[in-house]
C-alpha positions as CSV (number, residue, x, y, z in Angstrom):
1,M,5.8,21.9,-5.6
2,L,9.4,21.1,-5.0
3,F,9.5,17.9,-7.2
4,E,7.0,16.8,-9.9
5,E,7.2,14.1,-12.6
6,T,4.1,13.2,-14.7
7,K,3.9,11.0,-17.7
8,T,1.3,9.1,-19.7
9,V,1.7,5.3,-19.3
10,W,2.2,3.7,-22.7
11,W,0.4,0.5,-21.8
12,S,-2.7,2.4,-20.8
13,R,-3.1,3.2,-24.4
14,L,-2.8,-0.4,-25.3
15,L,-5.7,-1.2,-22.9
16,W,-7.8,1.2,-25.0
17,V,-6.8,-0.6,-28.2
18,I,-7.8,-3.9,-26.6
19,A,-11.1,-2.4,-25.4
20,G,-11.8,-1.3,-29.0
21,G,-11.2,-4.9,-30.2
22,D,-13.6,-6.1,-27.5
23,V,-16.3,-3.7,-28.8
24,I,-15.8,-5.2,-32.3
25,L,-16.0,-8.7,-30.9
26,G,-19.2,-7.8,-29.0
27,V,-20.8,-6.4,-32.1
28,Y,-19.9,-9.5,-34.1
29,L,-21.3,-11.8,-31.4
30,W,-24.4,-9.7,-31.1
31,Q,-25.0,-10.1,-34.9
32,Q,-24.2,-13.8,-34.9
33,F,-26.4,-14.7,-32.0
34,D,-29.2,-12.1,-32.4
35,A,-31.5,-14.4,-34.5
36,D,-31.3,-17.5,-32.3
37,A,-30.2,-16.2,-28.9
38,S,-33.4,-17.5,-27.3
39,S,-32.5,-21.1,-28.3
40,N,-28.8,-20.7,-27.4
41,P,-28.2,-19.6,-23.7
42,L,-24.5,-19.7,-24.2
43,A,-24.9,-16.8,-26.6
44,W,-25.9,-14.5,-23.8
45,V,-23.1,-15.8,-21.6
46,A,-20.6,-15.0,-24.4
47,I,-22.0,-11.5,-24.8
48,A,-22.1,-10.9,-21.1
49,L,-18.4,-11.9,-20.8
50,V,-17.5,-9.5,-23.5
51,V,-19.4,-6.7,-21.8
52,I,-17.8,-7.5,-18.4
53,T,-14.3,-7.6,-20.0
54,L,-15.0,-4.2,-21.8
55,I,-16.0,-2.6,-18.5
56,A,-12.8,-4.0,-16.8
57,L,-10.6,-2.7,-19.6
58,V,-12.1,0.8,-19.5
59,I,-11.8,1.0,-15.7
60,A,-8.1,-0.1,-15.9
61,A,-7.3,2.3,-18.8
62,I,-8.7,5.2,-16.8
63,A,-7.1,4.1,-13.5
64,F,-3.6,3.7,-15.1
65,A,-3.7,6.6,-17.6
66,K,-1.2,8.9,-15.9
67,Y,1.7,8.3,-13.6
68,S,3.1,10.9,-11.3
69,V,5.6,11.4,-8.5
70,T,5.4,14.7,-6.5
71,F,6.9,16.1,-3.3
72,D,5.7,19.4,-1.9
73,G,8.0,19.5,1.2
74,E,5.4,17.9,3.5
75,R,4.2,14.9,1.5
76,L,5.6,12.4,-1.0
77,S,2.9,11.2,-3.5
78,F,3.3,8.6,-6.1
79,G,1.3,6.3,-8.4
80,F,-1.3,6.3,-11.1
81,S,-4.4,8.4,-11.9
82,K,-6.8,6.5,-9.6
83,L,-4.4,4.1,-7.7
84,N,-1.8,6.1,-5.8
85,G,-0.1,6.4,-2.5
86,Y,1.4,9.0,-0.3
87,V,3.6,9.2,2.8
88,P,4.0,12.3,5.0
89,V,7.6,13.3,5.1
90,E,7.7,13.0,8.9
91,S,6.6,9.3,8.5
92,I,9.5,8.4,6.2
93,E,12.2,6.4,7.9
94,S,14.4,6.0,4.9
95,I,14.5,6.0,1.1
96,E,16.6,3.8,-1.2
97,I,17.4,4.5,-4.8
98,I,17.2,1.5,-7.0
99,P,19.0,2.0,-10.4
100,H,17.1,-0.9,-12.1
101,V,13.9,-2.2,-10.6
102,N,13.3,-5.9,-11.1
103,L,9.7,-6.1,-12.5
104,L,9.8,-9.9,-12.3
105,K,9.7,-9.8,-8.5
106,F,6.4,-7.8,-8.8
107,G,5.0,-9.7,-11.7
108,G,5.1,-6.8,-14.2
109,V,3.9,-3.2,-14.4
110,G,1.0,-1.6,-12.6
111,W,-0.1,-1.6,-9.0
112,R,1.8,-4.7,-7.7
113,F,2.6,-6.5,-4.6
114,D,5.7,-8.5,-3.6
115,F,4.3,-10.4,-0.6
116,G,7.6,-12.1,0.3
117,A,9.4,-8.8,0.7
118,K,6.3,-6.9,1.9
119,K,6.5,-4.3,-0.9
120,I,3.8,-2.4,-2.7
121,G,4.9,-1.4,-6.2
122,F,3.6,1.5,-8.3
123,L,5.5,0.6,-11.4
124,A,5.0,2.2,-14.8
125,N,8.0,0.8,-16.5
126,K,11.5,-0.7,-16.0
127,G,14.3,1.6,-15.0
128,S,15.1,3.5,-11.9
129,A,12.9,3.4,-8.8
130,V,12.7,4.7,-5.2
131,E,11.9,2.5,-2.3
132,V,10.3,4.2,0.7
133,T,10.3,2.7,4.2
134,P,7.7,4.3,6.5
135,K,8.4,4.6,10.2
136,G,6.9,1.6,12.0
137,G,5.4,0.3,8.8
138,S,5.6,-3.3,7.8
139,W,5.1,-2.6,4.1
140,R,7.5,-0.6,1.9
141,Y,6.6,1.3,-1.3
142,V,8.5,1.0,-4.6
143,F,7.8,3.4,-7.4
144,N,9.4,4.5,-10.6
145,C,11.2,7.8,-10.8
146,D,13.0,9.2,-13.8
147,D,15.2,11.5,-11.6
148,P,15.6,9.7,-8.3
149,D,18.7,11.7,-7.4
150,Q,16.8,15.0,-7.5
151,L,14.0,13.6,-5.5
152,A,16.4,12.2,-2.9
153,A,18.1,15.6,-2.6
154,F,14.8,17.2,-1.7
155,L,13.9,14.4,0.7
156,E,17.4,14.7,2.4
157,K,16.9,18.4,2.9
158,A,13.6,17.5,4.6
159,G,15.5,15.2,6.9
160,V,15.0,11.8,5.3
161,G,17.8,9.2,5.3
162,L,19.1,7.8,2.0
163,T,20.7,4.6,0.9
164,L,21.7,3.4,-2.6
165,D,21.0,-0.1,-3.8
166,L,23.5,-1.2,-6.3
167,N,22.2,-4.8,-6.5
168,E,20.8,-5.8,-9.8
169,D,18.2,-8.3,-8.4
């Protein structure tokens, strides 16, 4: 592996805390509605919503647990544990280093889309990012990278063109 960054996403831990609160809420509702659930159909709806929310939170916490960027000389991979992307080096038209990614354009952190600019974001936090433009592709990828200069150096050695975005937008 020529380049590798891996980190635990802080807000994934927050999802586990919220899931724990959801379990507590579910137990509380179960105890409250257990005696008269047959006479109150909304009780089962409330419990079902808590269970559905819990399942969604657990899936999201697992999917977003780890974030990594790797380059092995042939393929650039980036993203989260279960939601990630990759581009073969021969398919990369250019890369652009973004010193400060604007999370508002993407609507926050996570696996995000900027439909206006046709960008797919794999964003773990604010800070530096890399934008990859595939050859012939209409969508570009934006992903966080703690050391974009080192990644760019490896990609330049592999024949990929580089640009630097100094805009703060």
